[in-house]
N, C-alpha and C positions, 0 to 999 in steps of 0.2 A: 450455500452463504448467505449470511447477512452480512452484509458493506456496510460501519456506519458509518453517520454522517462524521465520523472526529478523523475516518479511517480516507476518507471519498477527501474530506478536505484539506489533509498534511499528502494524498497523493499531487492531488490541486494541485494547495503553494507549492512544490519542489520539481515540480511542470512548470513551472514560473519564473523558480528559480535558476532552473538546468536552461530556458527557454533563452534566459537572459541573456546568461555563457559569456557576457564581459568580469562575472567574477568578483562584481563591485554588490558589498552590498544595498541590499532593498531594503523600502522602508516594510515595515509588516503592514499601516492605515498601504500600502501602495496596492502592496499581494492582498489585503482584504476586499479592494478595492474592483482587482482586474479579474478574479472572478466570484466574487459578490458573494464572500465569507462574510459573517458579522465580527467585528475586527473583535471583542472581545474574548471568541471562542476563538479563533486566530490567538491571538498571545498562550494562550491552554495549549495550545496544540505544538503551535513553536516551541515553549520548553520544552512539550515533548523530542521534541527533531532534537532537542539542544543535547539532553540529556542521554538522547538517546543517539546521540556524535553521525548525526548525518546534516544539520546546519550549525552554524560558528553564526555569533552573535558578535558585536559588540554595541557599545548603546556609547553618545553623542549626537551631535550635528550628523555628523559622516557615517555615522553608525546604521546598522542595520544588519539583516538576513544574508547568508551568504554557506551556497552546498560545503558542506565540509570533504570531500571525494569528487570529485570528476562522475558524473548522471551517467556514463555507462558504468560506472563504478555500484550501482544504490539500485536492486531493483524492490517491484513492488510488493517483492514479498517484506523487506527488510525492511521498507514503510510501515505496511502493518503490525508486524512482530512488535514496531518501536512505539508501536503509538495504542496495541492491543493484546498485545501477546502471544502466544503463539495459535499457527495457521487453527491449526483443528482441536476443537479441544471437548470433553465431552462429560459434562457437569463440574468443569475445572479442574478433568484433569486431564491430560494427557492421557490422548486414544491406546496403549500400548500399555497403560498402567489397570485401565479399568482391567475388571473378568467377569466376567458373563457366566451363568447356568445354564442348562435343561438348555432349552429351544434360543436360546438368546446366545451359546455359549459361541457360536460364529462372527456374535457383532461386531466386536474386536476387530474382527480384521472384513470387515467395511470401514470398518470408522477410519482403517489404518486405508483403505485402498484412497478413502474419502480425499485423507493427507495426503498420499502421493498424486491425487493429479492434481493439486490446489498445487503443492510444491512443481509442479514440469511444466502448470500454467506460472505461476508468482515467476517466480524465483530466475524461471529467460527472458521476463519484459522488465527492463532496463527504464531509468528513467529517460535515455537519448532516444533508445529506440523507442518511445512513446513521443517524441519533440521533435524526434526526423519523418514522423511518419515509414519508420524503418520496422513496423513487428516481425516479428518471428513468422516463417510462413510454416509453420503449424496453425499457428494463431487465424491468420489467415483465412488456412483451409477449416479449423473451426467455424470462420464464423460467415462463410461457403454454403453453409447445411443453414439448407431454411429449416430447419428443425429448428438449429440454434437457438432463433429468435420467436418462435411456439412459446408460452403460456400454458403448461399444463392448468391445470383444476386439477385439485383433490376429489 
């Protein structure tokens, strides 16, 4: 899985808003500075998050951005889908829509399994979990495995 800068910035920005916890609007400049994100890029990401219903915004001196839902109700998967689309796609198609023949016929099942595993992690971790440093036990278990930290070479 390739995590784009757009996804990374979106998640980090929402984590800043979740950590703030007071529900008051935060300025884009403040969020950009807190996470070392280019301000112009962040403005585009925030527009996506607003259109996707994850943040609300208000203009003016008292304006800014705030979470549209409680941080426990926003999963990392929600953020990815909002800014990038489906968690897993094959050449822009949903895995269940691709058709292979011959030796590659079962490849679709592999792509479906990849999506299932992405969902298993990304749908189960909320902004609140990350901010509270209270990740689900299975995440802790997966990352305790030394093999998880090893790079693979081709």
